[in-house]
Gaussian input, Z-matrix of N, CA and C with variables (Angstrom, degrees):
# hf/3-21g

backbone

0 1
 N
 C     1     B1
 C     2     B2     1     A1
 N     3     B3     2     A2     1     D1
 C     4     B4     3     A3     2     D2
 C     5     B5     4     A4     3     D3
 N     6     B6     5     A5     4     D4
 C     7     B7     6     A6     5     D5
 C     8     B8     7     A7     6     D6
 N     9     B9     8     A8     7     D7
 C    10    B10     9     A9     8     D8
 C    11    B11    10    A10     9     D9
 N    12    B12    11    A11    10    D10
 C    13    B13    12    A12    11    D11
 C    14    B14    13    A13    12    D12
 N    15    B15    14    A14    13    D13
 C    16    B16    15    A15    14    D14
 C    17    B17    16    A16    15    D15
 N    18    B18    17    A17    16    D16
 C    19    B19    18    A18    17    D17
 C    20    B20    19    A19    18    D18
 N    21    B21    20    A20    19    D19
 C    22    B22    21    A21    20    D20
 C    23    B23    22    A22    21    D21
 N    24    B24    23    A23    22    D22
 C    25    B25    24    A24    23    D23
 C    26    B26    25    A25    24    D24
 N    27    B27    26    A26    25    D25
 C    28    B28    27    A27    26    D26
 C    29    B29    28    A28    27    D27
 N    30    B30    29    A29    28    D28
 C    31    B31    30    A30    29    D29
 C    32    B32    31    A31    30    D30
 N    33    B33    32    A32    31    D31
 C    34    B34    33    A33    32    D32
 C    35    B35    34    A34    33    D33
 N    36    B36    35    A35    34    D34
 C    37    B37    36    A36    35    D35
 C    38    B38    37    A37    36    D36
 N    39    B39    38    A38    37    D37
 C    40    B40    39    A39    38    D38
 C    41    B41    40    A40    39    D39
 N    42    B42    41    A41    40    D40
 C    43    B43    42    A42    41    D41
 C    44    B44    43    A43    42    D42
 N    45    B45    44    A44    43    D43
 C    46    B46    45    A45    44    D44
 C    47    B47    46    A46    45    D45
 N    48    B48    47    A47    46    D46
 C    49    B49    48    A48    47    D47
 C    50    B50    49    A49    48    D48
 N    51    B51    50    A50    49    D49
 C    52    B52    51    A51    50    D50
 C    53    B53    52    A52    51    D51
 N    54    B54    53    A53    52    D52
 C    55    B55    54    A54    53    D53
 C    56    B56    55    A55    54    D54
 N    57    B57    56    A56    55    D55
 C    58    B58    57    A57    56    D56
 C    59    B59    58    A58    57    D57
 N    60    B60    59    A59    58    D58
 C    61    B61    60    A60    59    D59
 C    62    B62    61    A61    60    D60
 N    63    B63    62    A62    61    D61
 C    64    B64    63    A63    62    D62
 C    65    B65    64    A64    63    D63
 N    66    B66    65    A65    64    D64
 C    67    B67    66    A66    65    D65
 C    68    B68    67    A67    66    D66
 N    69    B69    68    A68    67    D67
 C    70    B70    69    A69    68    D68
 C    71    B71    70    A70    69    D69
 N    72    B72    71    A71    70    D70
 C    73    B73    72    A72    71    D71
 C    74    B74    73    A73    72    D72
 N    75    B75    74    A74    73    D73
 C    76    B76    75    A75    74    D74
 C    77    B77    76    A76    75    D75
 N    78    B78    77    A77    76    D76
 C    79    B79    78    A78    77    D77
 C    80    B80    79    A79    78    D78
 N    81    B81    80    A80    79    D79
 C    82    B82    81    A81    80    D80
 C    83    B83    82    A82    81    D81
 N    84    B84    83    A83    82    D82
 C    85    B85    84    A84    83    D83
 C    86    B86    85    A85    84    D84
 N    87    B87    86    A86    85    D85
 C    88    B88    87    A87    86    D86
 C    89    B89    88    A88    87    D87
 N    90    B90    89    A89    88    D88
 C    91    B91    90    A90    89    D89
 C    92    B92    91    A91    90    D90
 N    93    B93    92    A92    91    D91
 C    94    B94    93    A93    92    D92
 C    95    B95    94    A94    93    D93
 N    96    B96    95    A95    94    D94
 C    97    B97    96    A96    95    D95
 C    98    B98    97    A97    96    D96
 N    99    B99    98    A98    97    D97
 C   100   B100    99    A99    98    D98
 C   101   B101   100   A100    99    D99
 N   102   B102   101   A101   100   D100
 C   103   B103   102   A102   101   D101
 C   104   B104   103   A103   102   D102
 N   105   B105   104   A104   103   D103
 C   106   B106   105   A105   104   D104
 C   107   B107   106   A106   105   D105
 N   108   B108   107   A107   106   D106
 C   109   B109   108   A108   107   D107
 C   110   B110   109   A109   108   D108
 N   111   B111   110   A110   109   D109
 C   112   B112   111   A111   110   D110
 C   113   B113   112   A112   111   D111
 N   114   B114   113   A113   112   D112
 C   115   B115   114   A114   113   D113
 C   116   B116   115   A115   114   D114
 N   117   B117   116   A116   115   D115
 C   118   B118   117   A117   116   D116
 C   119   B119   118   A118   117   D117
 N   120   B120   119   A119   118   D118
 C   121   B121   120   A120   119   D119
 C   122   B122   121   A121   120   D120
 N   123   B123   122   A122   121   D121
 C   124   B124   123   A123   122   D122
 C   125   B125   124   A124   123   D123
 N   126   B126   125   A125   124   D124
 C   127   B127   126   A126   125   D125
 C   128   B128   127   A127   126   D126
 N   129   B129   128   A128   127   D127
 C   130   B130   129   A129   128   D128
 C   131   B131   130   A130   129   D129
 N   132   B132   131   A131   130   D130
 C   133   B133   132   A132   131   D131
 C   134   B134   133   A133   132   D132
 N   135   B135   134   A134   133   D133
 C   136   B136   135   A135   134   D134
 C   137   B137   136   A136   135   D135
 N   138   B138   137   A137   136   D136
 C   139   B139   138   A138   137   D137
 C   140   B140   139   A139   138   D138
 N   141   B141   140   A140   139   D139
 C   142   B142   141   A141   140   D140
 C   143   B143   142   A142   141   D141
 N   144   B144   143   A143   142   D142
 C   145   B145   144   A144   143   D143
 C   146   B146   145   A145   144   D144
 N   147   B147   146   A146   145   D145
 C   148   B148   147   A147   146   D146
 C   149   B149   148   A148   147   D147
 N   150   B150   149   A149   148   D148
 C   151   B151   150   A150   149   D149
 C   152   B152   151   A151   150   D150
 N   153   B153   152   A152   151   D151
 C   154   B154   153   A153   152   D152
 C   155   B155   154   A154   153   D153
 N   156   B156   155   A155   154   D154
 C   157   B157   156   A156   155   D155
 C   158   B158   157   A157   156   D156
 N   159   B159   158   A158   157   D157
 C   160   B160   159   A159   158   D158
 C   161   B161   160   A160   159   D159
 N   162   B162   161   A161   160   D160
 C   163   B163   162   A162   161   D161
 C   164   B164   163   A163   162   D162
 N   165   B165   164   A164   163   D163
 C   166   B166   165   A165   164   D164
 C   167   B167   166   A166   165   D165
 N   168   B168   167   A167   166   D166
 C   169   B169   168   A168   167   D167
 C   170   B170   169   A169   168   D168
 N   171   B171   170   A170   169   D169
 C   172   B172   171   A171   170   D170
 C   173   B173   172   A172   171   D171
 N   174   B174   173   A173   172   D172
 C   175   B175   174   A174   173   D173
 C   176   B176   175   A175   174   D174
 N   177   B177   176   A176   175   D175
 C   178   B178   177   A177   176   D176
 C   179   B179   178   A178   177   D177
 N   180   B180   179   A179   178   D178
 C   181   B181   180   A180   179   D179
 C   182   B182   181   A181   180   D180
 N   183   B183   182   A182   181   D181
 C   184   B184   183   A183   182   D182
 C   185   B185   184   A184   183   D183
 N   186   B186   185   A185   184   D184
 C   187   B187   186   A186   185   D185
 C   188   B188   187   A187   186   D186
 N   189   B189   188   A188   187   D187
 C   190   B190   189   A189   188   D188
 C   191   B191   190   A190   189   D189
 N   192   B192   191   A191   190   D190
 C   193   B193   192   A192   191   D191
 C   194   B194   193   A193   192   D192
 N   195   B195   194   A194   193   D193
 C   196   B196   195   A195   194   D194
 C   197   B197   196   A196   195   D195
 N   198   B198   197   A197   196   D196
 C   199   B199   198   A198   197   D197
 C   200   B200   199   A199   198   D198
 N   201   B201   200   A200   199   D199
 C   202   B202   201   A201   200   D200
 C   203   B203   202   A202   201   D201
 N   204   B204   203   A203   202   D202
 C   205   B205   204   A204   203   D203
 C   206   B206   205   A205   204   D204
 N   207   B207   206   A206   205   D205
 C   208   B208   207   A207   206   D206
 C   209   B209   208   A208   207   D207
 N   210   B210   209   A209   208   D208
 C   211   B211   210   A210   209   D209
 C   212   B212   211   A211   210   D210
 N   213   B213   212   A212   211   D211
 C   214   B214   213   A213   212   D212
 C   215   B215   214   A214   213   D213
 N   216   B216   215   A215   214   D214
 C   217   B217   216   A216   215   D215
 C   218   B218   217   A217   216   D216
 N   219   B219   218   A218   217   D217
 C   220   B220   219   A219   218   D218
 C   221   B221   220   A220   219   D219
 N   222   B222   221   A221   220   D220
 C   223   B223   222   A222   221   D221
 C   224   B224   223   A223   222   D222
 N   225   B225   224   A224   223   D223
 C   226   B226   225   A225   224   D224
 C   227   B227   226   A226   225   D225
 N   228   B228   227   A227   226   D226
 C   229   B229   228   A228   227   D227
 C   230   B230   229   A229   228   D228
 N   231   B231   230   A230   229   D229
 C   232   B232   231   A231   230   D230
 C   233   B233   232   A232   231   D231
 N   234   B234   233   A233   232   D232
 C   235   B235   234   A234   233   D233
 C   236   B236   235   A235   234   D234
 N   237   B237   236   A236   235   D235
 C   238   B238   237   A237   236   D236
 C   239   B239   238   A238   237   D237
 N   240   B240   239   A239   238   D238
 C   241   B241   240   A240   239   D239
 C   242   B242   241   A241   240   D240
 N   243   B243   242   A242   241   D241
 C   244   B244   243   A243   242   D242
 C   245   B245   244   A244   243   D243
 N   246   B246   245   A245   244   D244
 C   247   B247   246   A246   245   D245
 C   248   B248   247   A247   246   D246

   B1=1.4576
   B2=1.5201
   B3=1.2988
   B4=1.4534
   B5=1.5287
   B6=1.2987
   B7=1.4637
   B8=1.5225
   B9=1.3251
   B10=1.4597
   B11=1.5233
   B12=1.3479
   B13=1.4608
   B14=1.5173
   B15=1.3154
   B16=1.4599
   B17=1.5138
   B18=1.3082
   B19=1.4623
   B20=1.5179
   B21=1.3092
   B22=1.4571
   B23=1.5174
   B24=1.3078
   B25=1.4574
   B26=1.5215
   B27=1.3302
   B28=1.4641
   B29=1.5159
   B30=1.3221
   B31=1.4479
   B32=1.5084
   B33=1.3342
   B34=1.4582
   B35=1.5164
   B36=1.3248
   B37=1.4542
   B38=1.5259
   B39=1.3133
   B40=1.4625
   B41=1.5113
   B42=1.3104
   B43=1.4535
   B44=1.5154
   B45=1.3292
   B46=1.4479
   B47=1.5243
   B48=1.2931
   B49=1.4580
   B50=1.5171
   B51=1.3584
   B52=1.4625
   B53=1.5260
   B54=1.2981
   B55=1.4487
   B56=1.5181
   B57=1.3450
   B58=1.4598
   B59=1.5186
   B60=1.3322
   B61=1.4668
   B62=1.5249
   B63=1.3315
   B64=1.4627
   B65=1.5203
   B66=1.3206
   B67=1.4600
   B68=1.5212
   B69=1.3233
   B70=1.4533
   B71=1.5162
   B72=1.3125
   B73=1.4509
   B74=1.5298
   B75=1.3083
   B76=1.4632
   B77=1.5260
   B78=1.3146
   B79=1.4612
   B80=1.5316
   B81=1.3261
   B82=1.4658
   B83=1.5209
   B84=1.3455
   B85=1.4629
   B86=1.5257
   B87=1.3273
   B88=1.4649
   B89=1.5279
   B90=1.3261
   B91=1.4650
   B92=1.5285
   B93=1.3292
   B94=1.4630
   B95=1.5275
   B96=1.3243
   B97=1.4672
   B98=1.5306
   B99=1.3268
   B100=1.4672
   B101=1.5298
   B102=1.3241
   B103=1.4636
   B104=1.5179
   B105=1.3079
   B106=1.4443
   B107=1.5304
   B108=1.3157
   B109=1.4702
   B110=1.5327
   B111=1.3414
   B112=1.4676
   B113=1.5246
   B114=1.3213
   B115=1.4675
   B116=1.5182
   B117=1.3312
   B118=1.4598
   B119=1.5240
   B120=1.3295
   B121=1.4668
   B122=1.5339
   B123=1.3196
   B124=1.4663
   B125=1.5263
   B126=1.3172
   B127=1.4618
   B128=1.5246
   B129=1.3229
   B130=1.4685
   B131=1.5220
   B132=1.3400
   B133=1.4717
   B134=1.5275
   B135=1.3374
   B136=1.4617
   B137=1.5340
   B138=1.3360
   B139=1.4535
   B140=1.5210
   B141=1.3272
   B142=1.4533
   B143=1.5245
   B144=1.3167
   B145=1.4602
   B146=1.5302
   B147=1.3394
   B148=1.4663
   B149=1.5308
   B150=1.3230
   B151=1.4538
   B152=1.5144
   B153=1.3233
   B154=1.4663
   B155=1.5282
   B156=1.3201
   B157=1.4613
   B158=1.5185
   B159=1.3185
   B160=1.4685
   B161=1.5223
   B162=1.3129
   B163=1.4612
   B164=1.5205
   B165=1.3207
   B166=1.4584
   B167=1.5212
   B168=1.3274
   B169=1.4700
   B170=1.5251
   B171=1.3287
   B172=1.4608
   B173=1.5296
   B174=1.3314
   B175=1.4598
   B176=1.5181
   B177=1.3063
   B178=1.4523
   B179=1.5221
   B180=1.3166
   B181=1.4531
   B182=1.5193
   B183=1.3181
   B184=1.4620
   B185=1.5321
   B186=1.3275
   B187=1.4672
   B188=1.5207
   B189=1.3290
   B190=1.4672
   B191=1.5281
   B192=1.3304
   B193=1.4677
   B194=1.5226
   B195=1.3360
   B196=1.4685
   B197=1.5179
   B198=1.3259
   B199=1.4648
   B200=1.5216
   B201=1.3293
   B202=1.4685
   B203=1.5280
   B204=1.3220
   B205=1.4619
   B206=1.5162
   B207=1.3017
   B208=1.4583
   B209=1.5169
   B210=1.3532
   B211=1.4609
   B212=1.5199
   B213=1.3170
   B214=1.4524
   B215=1.5110
   B216=1.2932
   B217=1.4575
   B218=1.5240
   B219=1.3171
   B220=1.4624
   B221=1.5220
   B222=1.3187
   B223=1.4565
   B224=1.5113
   B225=1.3193
   B226=1.4595
   B227=1.5310
   B228=1.2995
   B229=1.4570
   B230=1.5233
   B231=1.3314
   B232=1.4509
   B233=1.5160
   B234=1.3170
   B235=1.4513
   B236=1.5223
   B237=1.3432
   B238=1.4599
   B239=1.5175
   B240=1.3126
   B241=1.4452
   B242=1.5225
   B243=1.3396
   B244=1.4611
   B245=1.5234
   B246=1.3395
   B247=1.4742
   B248=1.5036
   A1=108.39
   A2=117.54
   A3=121.31
   A4=110.53
   A5=115.18
   A6=121.22
   A7=111.68
   A8=117.43
   A9=120.57
   A10=112.94
   A11=119.03
   A12=120.82
   A13=112.11
   A14=118.09
   A15=122.10
   A16=111.88
   A17=117.98
   A18=121.17
   A19=110.87
   A20=114.93
   A21=121.74
   A22=108.28
   A23=115.60
   A24=120.15
   A25=108.86
   A26=118.44
   A27=120.46
   A28=111.17
   A29=115.60
   A30=120.07
   A31=114.91
   A32=119.09
   A33=120.91
   A34=111.42
   A35=118.39
   A36=121.08
   A37=110.60
   A38=117.61
   A39=121.07
   A40=112.20
   A41=118.11
   A42=122.56
   A43=111.07
   A44=117.87
   A45=122.77
   A46=114.19
   A47=119.18
   A48=121.58
   A49=112.44
   A50=116.28
   A51=118.50
   A52=108.62
   A53=116.74
   A54=120.39
   A55=112.67
   A56=116.67
   A57=120.81
   A58=108.99
   A59=117.74
   A60=120.28
   A61=111.86
   A62=115.64
   A63=121.05
   A64=111.92
   A65=117.12
   A66=121.72
   A67=109.49
   A68=115.68
   A69=122.14
   A70=111.01
   A71=115.55
   A72=120.26
   A73=107.18
   A74=117.36
   A75=121.05
   A76=109.50
   A77=117.32
   A78=120.79
   A79=111.19
   A80=117.17
   A81=120.81
   A82=111.55
   A83=116.76
   A84=120.84
   A85=111.26
   A86=117.31
   A87=121.05
   A88=110.05
   A89=117.02
   A90=120.78
   A91=110.18
   A92=117.19
   A93=121.28
   A94=111.02
   A95=116.37
   A96=121.50
   A97=112.79
   A98=116.22
   A99=122.74
   A100=111.85
   A101=114.03
   A102=120.85
   A103=108.35
   A104=115.95
   A105=123.16
   A106=109.02
   A107=116.77
   A108=122.20
   A109=111.13
   A110=117.42
   A111=120.41
   A112=111.28
   A113=117.05
   A114=121.22
   A115=110.27
   A116=116.54
   A117=120.06
   A118=111.05
   A119=117.91
   A120=120.24
   A121=110.84
   A122=117.58
   A123=120.99
   A124=110.67
   A125=117.51
   A126=121.70
   A127=111.20
   A128=116.06
   A129=120.52
   A130=109.23
   A131=116.75
   A132=121.17
   A133=110.99
   A134=116.90
   A135=121.68
   A136=113.27
   A137=117.44
   A138=121.21
   A139=114.03
   A140=118.09
   A141=122.10
   A142=113.98
   A143=118.28
   A144=121.77
   A145=109.65
   A146=117.18
   A147=120.08
   A148=111.98
   A149=115.99
   A150=121.37
   A151=115.95
   A152=117.30
   A153=120.82
   A154=109.87
   A155=115.52
   A156=122.11
   A157=106.83
   A158=115.72
   A159=121.09
   A160=108.62
   A161=114.72
   A162=121.93
   A163=106.30
   A164=115.65
   A165=119.32
   A166=108.85
   A167=117.00
   A168=121.24
   A169=112.11
   A170=116.95
   A171=121.42
   A172=109.96
   A173=115.68
   A174=121.48
   A175=109.55
   A176=116.67
   A177=122.52
   A178=106.64
   A179=116.02
   A180=121.35
   A181=108.55
   A182=115.76
   A183=120.68
   A184=108.86
   A185=115.53
   A186=121.37
   A187=111.71
   A188=117.90
   A189=120.90
   A190=111.65
   A191=117.65
   A192=120.62
   A193=110.69
   A194=116.99
   A195=120.09
   A196=111.43
   A197=116.70
   A198=120.66
   A199=110.60
   A200=117.11
   A201=121.55
   A202=113.13
   A203=117.35
   A204=122.65
   A205=109.57
   A206=116.34
   A207=121.35
   A208=109.67
   A209=118.34
   A210=118.03
   A211=109.01
   A212=115.84
   A213=119.30
   A214=112.21
   A215=115.37
   A216=121.45
   A217=112.44
   A218=117.21
   A219=119.62
   A220=112.73
   A221=117.69
   A222=120.29
   A223=111.03
   A224=116.25
   A225=120.19
   A226=111.06
   A227=116.63
   A228=121.78
   A229=108.95
   A230=116.11
   A231=119.64
   A232=109.98
   A233=115.83
   A234=121.35
   A235=115.15
   A236=117.87
   A237=120.33
   A238=109.74
   A239=116.14
   A240=121.43
   A241=110.21
   A242=114.71
   A243=120.46
   A244=109.15
   A245=117.18
   A246=119.23
   A247=112.43
   D1=125.43
   D2=-177.65
   D3=-81.39
   D4=162.38
   D5=-179.61
   D6=-60.98
   D7=-36.01
   D8=-176.54
   D9=-70.02
   D10=-20.44
   D11=179.59
   D12=-85.06
   D13=-5.91
   D14=-178.57
   D15=-105.11
   D16=30.58
   D17=-177.38
   D18=-69.02
   D19=143.20
   D20=175.55
   D21=-112.14
   D22=161.67
   D23=175.58
   D24=-62.08
   D25=146.10
   D26=179.15
   D27=-57.27
   D28=130.97
   D29=177.06
   D30=81.94
   D31=-7.86
   D32=-176.35
   D33=-66.61
   D34=-36.44
   D35=179.39
   D36=-61.81
   D37=-37.14
   D38=179.56
   D39=-70.60
   D40=-16.51
   D41=-178.10
   D42=-94.35
   D43=-39.09
   D44=-170.04
   D45=-87.66
   D46=-22.63
   D47=-174.36
   D48=-80.43
   D49=145.53
   D50=171.69
   D51=-59.56
   D52=144.51
   D53=-177.58
   D54=78.02
   D55=16.60
   D56=178.20
   D57=-62.15
   D58=158.26
   D59=-178.66
   D60=-62.33
   D61=150.20
   D62=179.09
   D63=-69.73
   D64=-30.03
   D65=-179.34
   D66=-118.91
   D67=136.25
   D68=-177.61
   D69=-109.74
   D70=152.10
   D71=170.04
   D72=-74.86
   D73=168.30
   D74=177.79
   D75=-62.15
   D76=-39.15
   D77=179.53
   D78=-62.97
   D79=-44.02
   D80=178.48
   D81=-65.21
   D82=-41.94
   D83=179.00
   D84=-65.08
   D85=-38.73
   D86=177.76
   D87=-63.32
   D88=-39.39
   D89=177.55
   D90=-64.38
   D91=-41.57
   D92=178.77
   D93=-62.45
   D94=-43.26
   D95=-178.85
   D96=-82.55
   D97=-10.66
   D98=-177.30
   D99=58.52
   D100=46.87
   D101=175.40
   D102=-126.79
   D103=163.62
   D104=176.71
   D105=-68.24
   D106=144.61
   D107=179.77
   D108=-57.80
   D109=-40.58
   D110=179.42
   D111=-64.92
   D112=-37.50
   D113=176.98
   D114=-62.50
   D115=-42.42
   D116=179.49
   D117=-66.01
   D118=-41.67
   D119=176.94
   D120=-59.28
   D121=-42.50
   D122=179.37
   D123=-65.43
   D124=-40.32
   D125=178.85
   D126=-64.99
   D127=-37.88
   D128=176.24
   D129=-64.35
   D130=-44.65
   D131=179.60
   D132=-59.41
   D133=-36.90
   D134=-179.83
   D135=-81.64
   D136=-2.05
   D137=178.83
   D138=75.71
   D139=25.23
   D140=-176.61
   D141=-92.19
   D142=-10.31
   D143=-173.77
   D144=-110.27
   D145=129.17
   D146=179.21
   D147=-81.84
   D148=160.98
   D149=171.60
   D150=78.68
   D151=21.26
   D152=-178.44
   D153=-79.94
   D154=132.01
   D155=175.66
   D156=-124.25
   D157=125.62
   D158=178.31
   D159=-106.47
   D160=125.98
   D161=176.47
   D162=-120.50
   D163=88.10
   D164=-172.27
   D165=67.76
   D166=-120.64
   D167=178.39
   D168=-92.99
   D169=-3.40
   D170=-176.48
   D171=-90.23
   D172=133.87
   D173=176.13
   D174=-107.08
   D175=135.90
   D176=170.72
   D177=-131.59
   D178=151.32
   D179=-177.28
   D180=-125.77
   D181=127.03
   D182=-179.20
   D183=-66.01
   D184=120.01
   D185=-177.43
   D186=-58.57
   D187=-43.04
   D188=-178.04
   D189=-62.57
   D190=-34.25
   D191=178.11
   D192=-66.01
   D193=-39.67
   D194=179.12
   D195=-70.17
   D196=-41.77
   D197=-178.15
   D198=-64.32
   D199=-37.65
   D200=-178.21
   D201=-86.56
   D202=-11.49
   D203=-178.05
   D204=-75.93
   D205=131.92
   D206=-178.87
   D207=-122.03
   D208=77.87
   D209=177.99
   D210=-64.31
   D211=132.85
   D212=-177.03
   D213=-118.97
   D214=-169.90
   D215=-179.30
   D216=-86.50
   D217=8.28
   D218=-178.36
   D219=-82.35
   D220=-9.26
   D221=-178.09
   D222=-135.37
   D223=-174.67
   D224=-179.51
   D225=-68.24
   D226=156.72
   D227=176.32
   D228=-68.00
   D229=161.22
   D230=177.90
   D231=-54.22
   D232=131.51
   D233=178.37
   D234=88.88
   D235=-8.96
   D236=178.62
   D237=-96.59
   D238=142.60
   D239=179.12
   D240=-73.95
   D241=149.38
   D242=176.86
   D243=-69.96
   D244=144.90
   D245=179.70
   D246=-66.82

C-alpha cells in the first residue's frame, strides 16, 4: 500500500489522536463531525454548535464540547433554521 492511498481528511489526525488540541479549527471540527465546512459555518451562525470561541475573526471550537455533544432528531439538521 503506497503512502498516497492512506490519505486522511485534513485535520482528522489532530482530532483523533490522544493529546489532540483542546481547540479545533472549523476544518478539523467539520472532519470530526463528518460534515462539510460550509455546513458547519452555517450551523455556527445559527447558534447550533456548542463550544464556539471567537478571537476577533478567528473561530475555534472546544473539542470536548463537540465530543460530548449529542445532536439528535429532536431539532433541525445542522445548518437548517429552527421552525
